[in-house]
C-alpha positions as CSV (number, residue, x, y, z in Angstrom):
1,M,61.9,7.5,-36.6
2,K,62.6,11.2,-36.4
3,R,64.7,10.4,-33.3
4,L,67.1,8.3,-35.3
5,A,67.5,11.2,-37.7
6,N,68.9,13.4,-34.9
7,P,71.7,15.6,-36.5
8,Y,73.8,15.2,-33.3
9,L,73.6,11.4,-33.5
10,F,74.6,11.6,-37.2
11,G,77.5,13.9,-36.3
12,A,78.6,11.3,-33.6
13,V,78.5,8.5,-36.1
14,V,80.6,10.5,-38.6
15,V,83.2,11.3,-35.8
16,A,83.3,7.6,-34.8
17,T,83.9,6.6,-38.4
18,I,86.7,9.1,-38.9
19,V,88.3,8.1,-35.6
20,S,88.1,4.4,-36.4
21,F,90.1,4.9,-39.7
22,A,92.4,7.6,-38.3
23,L,93.9,5.4,-35.6
24,P,97.1,3.4,-36.4
25,D,97.1,-0.3,-37.3
26,A,97.4,-2.8,-34.4
27,D,100.8,-4.3,-35.1
28,S,100.3,-7.2,-32.6
29,F,97.6,-8.7,-34.8
30,R,98.0,-11.0,-37.9
31,V,96.3,-8.4,-40.1
32,P,97.0,-5.1,-38.4
33,S,94.6,-3.0,-40.5
34,L,91.6,-5.3,-40.0
35,A,91.9,-5.4,-36.3
36,R,89.5,-2.4,-36.5
37,I,86.7,-5.0,-36.3
38,I,87.3,-4.9,-32.6
39,F,85.8,-1.3,-32.6
40,W,82.5,-2.9,-33.2
41,H,82.9,-6.3,-31.7
42,L,83.7,-5.1,-28.1
43,P,80.9,-2.5,-27.9
44,C,78.3,-5.1,-29.2
45,A,79.6,-7.5,-26.5
46,F,79.3,-4.8,-23.8
47,L,75.8,-3.9,-24.8
48,T,74.8,-7.5,-24.9
49,T,76.0,-7.9,-21.3
50,G,74.2,-4.8,-20.1
51,L,71.0,-5.7,-21.8
52,V,71.1,-9.3,-20.3
53,F,71.3,-7.8,-16.8
54,L,68.6,-5.2,-17.7
55,A,66.2,-7.9,-18.9
56,A,66.8,-9.8,-15.6
57,W,66.0,-6.7,-13.5
58,F,62.8,-6.0,-15.4
59,G,61.8,-9.6,-15.0
60,L,62.3,-9.3,-11.3
61,R,60.2,-6.1,-11.2
62,Y,57.4,-7.8,-13.2
63,L,57.3,-10.8,-11.0
64,G,57.0,-8.6,-8.0
65,S,54.3,-6.3,-9.3
66,R,52.6,-8.0,-12.3
67,D,52.8,-4.6,-14.0
68,T,52.6,-4.8,-17.7
69,R,55.0,-1.9,-18.1
70,W,57.8,-4.0,-16.7
71,D,57.0,-6.9,-19.1
72,I,57.2,-4.5,-22.1
73,R,60.6,-3.2,-20.9
74,G,61.8,-6.7,-20.3
75,A,60.8,-7.8,-23.7
76,A,62.5,-4.8,-25.3
77,A,65.8,-5.5,-23.3
78,L,65.7,-9.2,-24.4
79,E,65.1,-8.5,-28.1
80,L,67.9,-5.9,-28.2
81,G,70.2,-8.2,-26.2
82,A,69.6,-11.0,-28.7
83,L,70.2,-8.5,-31.6
84,F,73.6,-7.3,-30.2
85,G,74.4,-10.9,-29.2
86,A,74.1,-11.9,-32.9
87,L,76.2,-8.8,-33.9
88,T,78.9,-9.8,-31.4
89,M,78.9,-13.3,-32.9
90,V,79.1,-12.1,-36.5
91,T,81.9,-9.7,-35.8
92,G,83.7,-12.4,-33.7
93,I,83.5,-14.8,-36.6
94,L,84.9,-12.2,-39.1
95,F,87.7,-11.4,-36.6
96,S,88.4,-15.2,-36.5
97,K,88.7,-15.5,-40.2
98,V,90.9,-12.4,-40.5
99,Q,93.2,-13.1,-37.6
100,W,93.2,-16.9,-37.2
101,G,92.4,-18.0,-40.8
102,E,89.2,-19.9,-39.9
103,W,85.5,-18.8,-39.7
104,W,85.0,-21.1,-36.7
105,Q,87.7,-23.1,-34.9
106,N,85.8,-24.2,-31.8
107,D,87.7,-21.7,-29.6
108,P,86.3,-21.8,-26.0
109,R,85.3,-18.2,-26.1
110,Q,83.4,-18.6,-29.4
111,T,81.6,-21.6,-28.1
112,S,80.7,-20.0,-24.8
113,F,79.3,-16.9,-26.3
114,L,77.3,-19.0,-28.9
115,M,75.7,-20.6,-25.8
116,V,74.8,-17.1,-24.5
117,L,73.3,-16.3,-27.9
118,L,71.3,-19.6,-27.9
119,I,70.0,-18.8,-24.3
120,L,68.8,-15.4,-25.5
121,A,67.1,-17.0,-28.6
122,A,65.4,-19.5,-26.3
123,G,64.0,-16.6,-24.3
124,L,62.5,-15.0,-27.4
125,S,61.0,-18.4,-28.5
126,L,59.5,-18.9,-25.1
127,R,57.7,-15.6,-25.2
128,A,56.6,-16.2,-28.8
129,G,55.4,-19.7,-28.2
130,L,52.8,-18.8,-25.5
131,S,49.6,-17.4,-26.9
132,D,48.3,-16.3,-23.4
133,E,49.9,-12.9,-22.8
134,K,49.9,-13.2,-19.0
135,K,51.6,-16.6,-19.2
136,A,54.1,-15.3,-21.7
137,A,54.9,-12.4,-19.5
138,S,55.4,-14.5,-16.4
139,A,57.4,-17.2,-18.2
140,G,59.6,-14.6,-20.0
141,A,60.3,-12.7,-16.7
142,G,61.1,-15.9,-14.9
143,Y,63.4,-17.1,-17.7
144,A,65.2,-13.7,-18.0
145,L,65.8,-13.7,-14.3
146,F,67.1,-17.3,-13.9
147,S,69.0,-17.4,-17.1
148,L,71.2,-14.7,-15.6
149,I,73.0,-17.4,-13.7
150,P,74.3,-19.4,-16.7
151,N,74.9,-16.2,-18.7
152,F,77.0,-14.7,-15.8
153,F,79.0,-17.9,-15.7
154,L,79.5,-18.1,-19.5
155,M,80.5,-14.4,-19.8
156,F,82.5,-13.7,-16.7
157,V,83.6,-17.0,-15.0
158,F,84.3,-19.5,-17.8
159,P,86.6,-17.2,-19.9
160,R,88.8,-16.7,-16.8
161,L,89.3,-20.4,-16.0
162,P,93.1,-21.2,-16.3
163,Q,92.5,-24.1,-18.7
164,V,90.2,-22.0,-20.9
165,R,92.7,-19.1,-21.0
166,Q,95.5,-21.5,-22.1
167,R,93.5,-23.0,-25.0
168,S,91.7,-19.9,-26.2
169,F,93.1,-17.8,-29.1
170,H,90.8,-14.9,-28.0
171,P,93.0,-11.8,-27.6
172,S,91.8,-11.2,-24.0
173,E,95.4,-10.9,-22.6
174,T,96.3,-8.6,-25.5
175,I,93.4,-6.3,-24.7
176,Q,93.8,-6.4,-20.9
177,T,97.6,-5.8,-20.9
178,G,97.5,-3.1,-23.6
179,G,99.0,-5.2,-26.3
180,F,97.6,-2.9,-28.9
181,D,97.9,0.8,-29.1
182,G,96.1,2.5,-26.2
183,A,94.5,4.9,-28.7
184,Y,92.4,1.9,-29.8
185,W,90.3,2.4,-26.6
186,T,89.4,5.8,-28.0
187,G,87.8,4.2,-31.0
188,I,86.2,1.5,-28.9
189,L,84.6,4.0,-26.5
190,V,83.5,6.4,-29.3
191,V,81.8,3.6,-31.2
192,F,80.3,2.2,-27.9
193,A,78.8,5.7,-27.2
194,C,77.2,5.8,-30.6
195,L,75.8,2.4,-30.3
196,A,74.5,3.0,-26.8
197,W,72.8,6.1,-28.0
198,V,71.1,4.2,-30.9
199,T,70.2,1.4,-28.5
200,F,68.5,3.8,-26.2
201,I,66.5,5.4,-28.9
202,V,65.3,2.0,-30.3
203,Y,64.6,0.8,-26.9
204,R,62.3,3.8,-26.2
205,L,60.5,3.3,-29.4
206,R,60.0,-0.4,-28.7
207,V,58.6,0.4,-25.3
208,E,56.3,3.0,-26.7
209,A,55.1,0.7,-29.4
210,G,54.4,-2.0,-26.7
211,E,52.5,0.4,-24.6
212,L,50.4,1.6,-27.6
213,T,49.6,-2.0,-28.4
214,V,48.4,-2.7,-24.9
215,R,46.2,0.5,-24.9
216,A,44.8,-0.6,-28.3
217,E,44.0,-4.1,-27.1
218,F,42.4,-2.7,-23.9
219,A,40.2,-0.4,-26.0
220,D,39.2,-3.1,-28.3
221,G,38.2,-5.3,-25.3
222,N,36.0,-2.6,-24.0
223,R,34.3,-2.2,-27.3
224,E,33.7,-5.9,-27.5
225,A,32.2,-5.8,-24.0
226,D,29.9,-3.0,-25.0
227,R,28.7,-4.9,-28.0
228,G,28.0,-8.0,-25.9
229,S,26.1,-6.1,-23.1
230,A,22.3,-6.0,-22.9
231,A,20.5,-2.9,-24.4
232,P,19.8,-0.2,-21.9
233,D,16.4,0.2,-20.5
234,R,14.6,3.1,-22.1
235,M,11.1,4.2,-23.2
236,V,10.2,2.9,-26.7
237,R,7.6,4.7,-28.7
238,P,4.6,2.3,-29.6
239,V,4.2,1.6,-33.3
240,P,0.6,1.0,-34.6
241,V,-0.1,-2.2,-36.4
242,P,-2.8,-2.2,-39.0
243,P,-5.6,-4.7,-38.7
244,G,-4.8,-8.1,-40.2
245,G,-1.0,-7.7,-39.4
246,G,-0.5,-5.9,-42.6
247,D,-1.3,-8.8,-44.9
């Protein structure tokens, strides 16, 4: 945990906080001052997307090598992807309430990302539901790899369909066409850098914990094998027995 107490990281978080509140309100939104939710919403969405691709890559490496190290990295990427997916959904729901007046209004973008989150949750459930570690690793790797297809469609293709763009309240056009102050990208990128830094630290800690667990299980397995093995051949000193068997 000392890595999370890095003074440089703390300073970056302070700078991100100051920048977030120093930037002007986004006048194109219903509640300009609360449009700052987007400073966290977009970075969480970016990280979710990156982690989904990373989990698929690690899944491919594991299926090709059966090396436990790739499985540990794939599991870490999936877990963090699900975490940031949940944060993306929560901040999106808050943005919906503030800007559209409803917590949930079945917007196509809300629904499509909910499906992404459910796909990630299903991957976690699949790994947790298999007691055999090798089967769980293979199933998790295969799922992460092949779920990339629906995730890619839901995140990149579906939102750009003309009928979806017409029905959606999501401010994609506002963001892409610079409908809010360009300085907002400064806040988004600063917060993204901080979150990416924290994500990298947590990812490394998760991988190290996984590798330590594998080593401990391997050591325990060796000790169990030693206990179950036959006693080694060696000379035993004879013990005299008194007449009558000691009765």
